[in-house]
N, CA and C of each residue as an Amber inpcrd file, in Angstrom:
protein
   423
   0.8350000  -1.1860000   0.0000000   0.0000000   0.0000000   0.0000000
   0.8770000   1.2450000   0.0000000   0.4470000   2.2280000  -0.7500000
   1.1840000   3.4880000  -0.8690000   0.2020000   4.6500000  -0.7670000
   0.6070000   5.6800000  -0.0610000  -0.1670000   6.9210000   0.0180000
   0.8170000   8.0790000  -0.1650000   0.3990000   9.1080000  -0.9210000
   1.3030000  10.2240000  -1.2310000   0.6510000  11.5580000  -0.8930000
   1.4770000  12.4970000  -0.4180000   1.0530000  13.8710000  -0.1260000
   2.0560000  14.8050000  -0.7880000   1.5570000  15.8710000  -1.3890000
   2.4160000  16.9150000  -1.9660000   2.2510000  18.1770000  -1.1270000
   3.3790000  18.7630000  -0.7420000   3.3880000  20.0190000   0.0030000
   4.1900000  21.0320000  -0.8060000   3.6180000  22.2050000  -0.9990000
   4.3280000  23.2790000  -1.7090000   4.7000000  24.3600000  -0.7050000
   5.9460000  24.8060000  -0.8110000   6.4650000  25.8410000   0.0940000
   7.4040000  26.7260000  -0.7250000   8.1520000  27.5730000  -0.0330000
   9.1340000  28.4100000  -0.7330000  10.3700000  28.5900000   0.1350000
  11.4030000  29.0700000  -0.5020000  12.6410000  29.3310000   0.2070000
  12.5630000  30.6130000   1.0260000  13.6500000  30.8780000   1.7540000
  13.7390000  32.0800000   2.5860000  15.2110000  32.4310000   2.7450000
  15.5080000  33.7220000   2.7760000  16.9200000  34.1480000   2.8620000
  17.6250000  33.6710000   4.1270000  16.8860000  33.3410000   5.1750000
  17.5140000  32.8840000   6.4160000  17.6470000  31.3600000   6.5230000
  17.3620000  30.6320000   5.4540000  17.5730000  29.1770000   5.4820000
  19.0690000  28.9180000   5.6350000  19.4240000  28.1720000   6.6750000
  20.8210000  27.8140000   6.9180000  21.0840000  26.3340000   6.6770000
  20.1070000  25.4990000   6.9930000  20.2710000  24.0590000   6.7900000
  21.4490000  23.4970000   7.5570000  21.5680000  23.8320000   8.8450000
  22.7360000  23.4060000   9.6220000  22.4130000  22.4690000  10.7790000
  21.1440000  22.1960000  11.0610000  20.8130000  21.3580000  12.2100000
  21.2730000  19.9300000  11.9570000  21.8440000  19.3200000  12.9810000
  22.4590000  18.0010000  12.7870000  21.5160000  16.8260000  12.9700000
  20.3300000  17.0440000  13.5610000  19.4340000  15.9060000  13.7950000
  18.0350000  16.0690000  13.2280000  17.6720000  17.2750000  12.7820000
  16.3160000  17.4850000  12.2590000  16.3250000  18.3230000  10.9930000
  15.1840000  18.2890000  10.3220000  14.9220000  19.0990000   9.1360000
  13.4390000  19.4330000   9.2030000  13.0610000  20.6670000   8.9140000
  11.6580000  21.0500000   9.0560000  11.1780000  21.9120000   7.8980000
   9.8720000  21.7940000   7.6460000   9.1460000  22.6600000   6.7170000
   8.0140000  23.2660000   7.5380000   7.7840000  24.5720000   7.3760000
   6.7850000  25.2570000   8.2040000   5.7920000  26.0480000   7.3660000
   4.6260000  26.2630000   7.9390000   3.6300000  27.1450000   7.3230000
   3.9560000  28.6050000   7.6090000   4.8090000  28.8590000   8.5930000
   5.1840000  30.2280000   8.9430000   5.7770000  30.9290000   7.7270000
   5.5240000  32.2240000   7.6320000   6.0480000  33.0290000   6.5270000
   7.4590000  33.5380000   6.8100000   7.7610000  33.7280000   8.0870000
   9.0430000  34.3070000   8.4780000   9.9390000  33.2510000   9.1060000
  11.2370000  33.5110000   9.0450000  12.2350000  32.6000000   9.5980000
  13.3910000  33.4200000  10.1430000  13.7190000  33.1860000  11.4080000
  14.8770000  33.8650000  11.9810000  16.1020000  32.9850000  11.7470000
  17.3040000  33.5680000  11.8270000  18.5210000  32.7630000  11.6490000
  18.6760000  31.6590000  12.7110000  17.9190000  31.7440000  13.7880000
  17.9920000  30.7010000  14.8200000  17.3180000  29.4060000  14.3730000
  16.4470000  29.4700000  13.3610000  15.7310000  28.2820000  12.8850000
  16.5630000  27.4830000  11.9010000  17.6800000  26.9480000  12.3680000
  18.6350000  26.3100000  11.4540000  18.2090000  24.9340000  10.9460000
  17.0560000  24.4230000  11.4040000  16.5460000  23.1600000  10.8650000
  15.5270000  23.4060000   9.7590000  14.9650000  24.6090000   9.6860000
  13.9040000  24.9060000   8.7220000  14.5050000  25.1520000   7.3420000
  13.9800000  24.4030000   6.3670000  14.5260000  24.5060000   5.0140000
  13.5240000  25.0920000   4.0180000  12.2690000  25.2960000   4.4460000
  11.2650000  25.9300000   3.5800000  10.1610000  26.5170000   4.4460000
   9.5700000  27.6180000   3.9640000   8.5150000  28.3310000   4.7030000
   7.2640000  28.4420000   3.8310000   6.2000000  28.9890000   4.4230000
   4.9520000  29.2600000   3.7070000   4.3650000  28.0020000   3.0680000
   4.4810000  26.8810000   3.7480000   3.9410000  25.6250000   3.2330000
   2.4280000  25.6940000   3.1210000   1.8910000  25.0170000   2.1340000
   0.4370000  25.0500000   1.9370000  -0.3080000  24.0440000   2.8060000
   0.4290000  23.2420000   3.5750000  -0.1900000  22.3310000   4.5430000
   0.8460000  21.9000000   5.5620000   0.3430000  21.3940000   6.6830000
   1.1890000  20.8500000   7.7460000   0.6640000  19.4550000   8.0780000
   1.2610000  18.8160000   9.0520000   0.9060000  17.4330000   9.3670000
  -0.5730000  17.2390000   9.6730000  -1.1770000  18.1710000  10.3790000
  -2.5980000  18.0390000  10.7340000  -3.4900000  17.9760000   9.4940000
  -3.0080000  18.4850000   8.3660000  -3.7830000  18.5120000   7.1300000
  -3.6510000  17.2470000   6.2900000  -2.7730000  16.3370000   6.6850000
  -2.5530000  15.1270000   5.8970000  -3.7920000  14.2380000   5.9290000
  -4.0260000  13.4750000   4.8640000  -5.1730000  12.5680000   4.8370000
  -5.0800000  11.5000000   5.9440000  -6.2280000  11.1120000   6.4570000
  -6.2590000  10.1060000   7.5320000  -5.6000000   8.7930000   7.1180000
  -5.7600000   8.4000000   5.8750000  -5.1480000   7.1460000   5.4190000
  -3.6180000   7.2140000   5.5310000  -3.0390000   8.3510000   5.1420000
  -1.5910000   8.5330000   5.2670000  -1.1840000   8.3950000   6.7310000
  -1.9010000   9.0790000   7.6100000  -1.5750000   9.0540000   9.0370000
  -1.6560000   7.6400000   9.6010000  -2.7120000   6.9160000   9.2570000
  -2.8660000   5.5320000   9.7450000  -1.7000000   4.6590000   9.2940000
  -1.3430000   4.7700000   8.0330000  -0.2450000   3.9550000   7.5050000
   1.0820000   4.3110000   8.1760000   1.3160000   5.6010000   8.4020000
   2.5790000   6.0520000   8.9960000   2.7010000   5.6920000  10.4720000
   1.5790000   5.3900000  11.1070000   1.6000000   4.9940000  12.5180000
   1.8890000   3.4990000  12.6550000   2.8850000   3.0580000  11.9420000
   3.3010000   1.6620000  11.9520000   4.8250000   1.6580000  11.8670000
   5.4690000   0.9460000  12.7520000   6.9380000   0.9480000  12.7610000
   7.5300000   0.2900000  11.5190000   6.7240000  -0.4400000  10.7690000
   7.1970000  -1.0420000   9.5140000   7.0610000  -0.0890000   8.3320000
   6.3800000   1.0320000   8.5330000   6.1630000   1.9890000   7.4430000
   7.4750000   2.6400000   7.0260000   7.6710000   2.7320000   5.7320000
   8.8110000   3.4510000   5.1570000   8.2490000   4.7650000   4.6350000
   8.8430000   5.8630000   5.0730000   8.3980000   7.1850000   4.6400000
   9.5230000   7.8290000   3.8400000   9.1960000   8.2960000   2.6570000
  10.1770000   8.9340000   1.7800000   9.7390000  10.3680000   1.5250000
  10.6690000  11.2810000   1.6950000  10.4520000  12.6960000   1.4040000
  11.3910000  13.0740000   0.2670000  10.8170000  13.5100000  -0.8400000
  11.6280000  13.9930000  -1.9610000  11.4240000  15.4980000  -2.0410000
  12.5110000  16.2370000  -1.8630000  12.4890000  17.7000000  -1.9590000
  12.9220000  18.0940000  -3.3560000  12.1460000  18.9700000  -4.0010000
  12.4810000  19.4150000  -5.3530000  12.5340000  20.9420000  -5.3850000
  13.5830000  21.4520000  -6.0220000  13.7380000  22.8970000  -6.2130000
  14.6010000  23.1340000  -7.4410000  14.1200000  23.9320000  -8.3540000
  14.8620000  24.3520000  -9.5490000  15.4980000  23.1740000 -10.2940000
  14.7200000  22.1260000 -10.5110000  15.2170000  20.9790000 -11.2710000
  16.0970000  20.0190000 -10.4900000  16.3620000  20.3130000  -9.2450000
  17.1760000  19.4400000  -8.3830000  16.2610000  18.7090000  -7.4230000
  16.7160000  17.5520000  -6.9410000  15.9520000  16.8570000  -5.9160000
  16.8600000  16.1280000  -4.9460000  16.3580000  16.0050000  -3.7270000
  17.0450000  15.2830000  -2.6540000  16.0320000  14.3270000  -2.0390000
  16.4410000  13.0810000  -1.8420000  15.5570000  12.0810000  -1.2550000
  15.9920000  11.7550000   0.1690000  15.0280000  11.7400000   1.0680000
  15.2550000  11.4310000   2.4790000  14.3290000  10.2740000   2.8380000
  14.8790000   9.2660000   3.4830000  14.0980000   8.0830000   3.8300000
  14.1210000   7.8890000   5.3380000  12.9550000   7.5550000   5.9040000
  12.8670000   7.2990000   7.3310000  11.7740000   6.2900000   7.6200000
  11.3680000   6.2480000   8.8700000  10.3950000   5.2540000   9.3320000
   9.2100000   5.9110000  10.0230000   8.1040000   5.1890000  10.0330000
   6.9420000   5.5780000  10.7990000   7.0720000   5.0570000  12.2220000
   6.0750000   5.3540000  13.0410000   6.0700000   4.8950000  14.4330000
   4.6490000   4.9920000  14.9720000   4.3170000   4.0900000  15.8810000
   2.9770000   4.0330000  16.4560000   2.5730000   5.3190000  17.1710000
   3.5340000   6.0580000  17.7080000   3.1890000   7.2550000  18.4840000
   3.1410000   8.5420000  17.6530000   3.2560000   8.4550000  16.3390000
   3.1350000   9.6630000  15.5180000   1.6900000  10.1450000  15.5610000
   1.4930000  11.4060000  15.9510000   0.1270000  11.9280000  16.0720000
  -0.2980000  12.7780000  14.8730000   0.6540000  13.3590000  14.1560000
   0.3580000  14.2400000  13.0310000  -0.5950000  15.3590000  13.4610000
  -0.3960000  15.8640000  14.6660000  -1.3080000  16.8460000  15.2520000
  -0.9490000  18.2900000  14.9190000   0.2890000  18.5550000  14.5600000
   0.7170000  19.9410000  14.4250000   0.1070000  20.6130000  13.1920000
  -0.3940000  21.8070000  13.3800000  -1.0340000  22.5660000  12.3070000
  -0.0890000  23.5590000  11.6530000   1.1930000  23.5320000  12.0350000
   2.1520000  24.5130000  11.5350000   3.3700000  23.8930000  10.8690000
   3.9060000  22.8150000  11.4420000   5.2040000  22.2890000  11.0180000
   5.1590000  20.8090000  10.6860000   6.2300000  20.3730000  10.0000000
   6.5270000  18.9520000   9.8580000   8.0330000  18.7970000  10.0230000
   8.4130000  17.8510000  10.8930000   9.8140000  17.6890000  11.2420000
  10.2770000  16.2640000  10.9320000  11.3770000  16.1800000  10.2230000
  12.0580000  14.9200000   9.9260000  13.1360000  14.7650000  10.9860000
  13.2030000  13.5840000  11.6160000  14.1590000  13.3810000  12.7070000
  15.0690000  12.1840000  12.4470000  16.3500000  12.3840000  12.6830000
  17.2900000  11.2630000  12.6160000  17.1480000  10.3640000  13.8470000
  16.6360000  10.9210000  14.9150000  16.4640000  10.1830000  16.1700000
  15.1340000   9.4280000  16.1570000  14.7960000   8.8380000  17.2960000
  13.5190000   8.1350000  17.4560000  12.5020000   8.9670000  18.2420000
  12.8350000  10.2240000  18.5210000  11.9420000  11.0980000  19.2670000
  10.6830000  11.3900000  18.4360000   9.5300000  11.3700000  19.1040000
   8.2890000  11.7340000  18.4290000   7.5360000  12.7830000  19.2390000
   6.8190000  13.6230000  18.5260000   5.8970000  14.5890000  19.1200000
   4.8990000  14.9450000  18.0260000   4.0220000  15.8780000  18.2880000
   3.0030000  16.2520000  17.3120000   3.5430000  16.8310000  16.0250000
   4.7970000  17.2630000  16.0270000   5.4340000  17.8640000  14.8490000
   6.2030000  16.8530000  13.9950000   6.3140000  15.6130000  14.4450000
   7.1750000  14.6260000  13.7880000   6.5110000  13.9830000  12.5760000
   7.1930000  14.0450000  11.4300000   6.7680000  13.3720000  10.2050000
   7.3350000  11.9620000  10.1290000   8.6090000  11.8150000  10.4510000
   9.2750000  10.5090000  10.3990000  10.4300000  10.4750000  11.3730000
  10.8470000   9.2540000  11.7410000  12.0010000   9.0590000  12.6220000
  13.0530000   8.2410000  11.8760000  14.2230000   8.1260000  12.4870000
  15.3420000   7.3530000  11.9000000  15.6300000   7.7720000  10.4620000
  15.5600000   9.0620000  10.2010000  15.7250000   9.5860000   8.8450000
  17.1770000   9.5170000   8.3820000  17.3380000   9.3930000   7.0890000
  18.6680000   9.3200000   6.4810000  19.3720000  10.6750000   6.4630000
  18.6160000  11.7630000   6.5490000  19.1840000  13.1060000   6.4540000
  18.5660000  14.0370000   7.4930000  19.3680000  14.9710000   7.9320000
  18.9010000  16.1510000   8.6680000  19.2630000  17.3540000   7.8000000
  18.9740000  18.5450000   8.2660000  19.2160000  19.7450000   7.4630000
  20.6800000  19.8660000   7.0260000  21.6090000  19.5790000   7.9180000
  23.0270000  19.7700000   7.5580000  23.5420000  18.7270000   6.5730000
  22.7770000  17.6640000   6.3400000  23.1770000  16.6240000   5.3880000
  22.7740000  16.9510000   3.9600000  21.9860000  18.0030000   3.7810000
  21.5850000  18.3940000   2.4290000  22.7970000  18.9530000   1.6860000
  22.8860000  18.6960000   0.3820000  23.9900000  19.2950000  -0.3880000
  23.9490000  20.8180000  -0.2660000  25.1070000  21.4180000  -0.0770000
  25.1760000  22.8730000   0.1380000  24.6480000  23.6690000  -1.0480000
  24.8210000  23.1650000  -2.2800000  24.2830000  23.8980000  -3.4260000
  22.7550000  23.8300000  -3.4440000  22.1780000  22.7670000  -2.8930000
  20.7210000  22.6700000  -2.7660000  20.2290000  23.6560000  -1.7080000
  20.9250000  23.7410000  -0.5930000  20.5750000  24.7130000   0.4550000
  20.6360000  26.1320000  -0.1120000  21.6180000  26.4100000  -0.9560000
  21.7280000  27.7430000  -1.5700000  20.4700000  28.0700000  -2.3870000
  19.8950000  27.0980000  -3.0720000  18.6460000  27.3170000  -3.8050000
  17.5190000  27.7050000  -2.8420000  17.5150000  27.0640000  -1.6690000
  16.4570000  27.2810000  -0.6830000  16.5720000  28.6270000   0.0210000
  17.6570000  29.3450000  -0.1980000  17.8460000  30.6700000   0.3820000
  17.2260000  31.7730000  -0.4630000  16.6240000  31.4060000  -1.5720000
  15.9560000  32.3560000  -2.4530000  14.4660000  32.3990000  -2.1000000
  13.9480000  33.5300000  -1.6170000  12.5330000  33.6260000  -1.2460000
  11.5730000  33.3740000  -2.4100000  12.0240000  33.5160000  -3.6360000
  11.1750000  33.2730000  -4.7970000  11.1840000  31.8040000  -5.2370000
  12.0490000  31.0040000  -4.6200000  12.1980000  29.6050000  -5.0330000
  11.0560000  28.7360000  -4.5100000  10.3100000  28.1240000  -5.4210000
   9.2850000  27.1610000  -5.0010000   9.9830000  25.8720000  -4.5870000
   9.5010000  25.2930000  -3.4970000   9.9980000  24.0160000  -3.0010000
   8.8100000  23.0610000  -2.9770000   8.9670000  21.9310000  -3.6400000
   7.9160000  20.9190000  -3.6490000   8.4120000  19.7190000  -2.8620000
   7.6300000  19.3170000  -1.8820000   7.9530000  18.1470000  -1.0600000
   6.9410000  17.0510000  -1.3790000   7.4350000  15.9470000  -1.9170000
   6.5910000  14.7830000  -2.1700000   6.8600000  13.7940000  -1.0500000
   5.8210000  13.4400000  -0.3120000   5.9660000  12.5730000   0.8500000
   5.1580000  11.3020000   0.5900000   5.8420000  10.1570000   0.6420000
   5.2130000   8.8850000   0.3450000   5.3800000   7.9610000   1.5330000
   4.2900000   7.3170000   1.9370000   4.3580000   6.2920000   2.9770000
   4.0290000   4.9550000   2.3190000   4.8370000   3.9400000   2.6380000
   4.6430000   2.5940000   2.0750000   4.5790000   1.5930000   3.2210000
   3.6340000   0.6870000   3.1010000   3.5110000  -0.4230000   4.0580000
   3.5700000  -1.7390000   3.3220000
């Protein structure tokens, strides 16, 4: 079984992509330099907006979750796992975690990448406020 969600966001001049354990996309329009895990802003949806079928499938430790980030013809693939305690409750953010920590903001755990693992030339694209960022998120069981 496969379920897919598309999230559209944009870059921001304060994207740093330096956090070592997380990566985030937010609905917020603004970003301070302290938000070093946030790689895109102004998202058109957050975890609370995901379809119930996606959420049910992702609440399984056997679920494989793939996030493909696309910007200006480039793409980066991040792979992680689902977990029974994922609530998908947050109405603002989605966070990819290399750790096993979960909260209402968590999209996936045990992820292959955090913000600082993104190629630096890809992060440079995300520093352009006019740059559209498309996140394709797929859960497989």
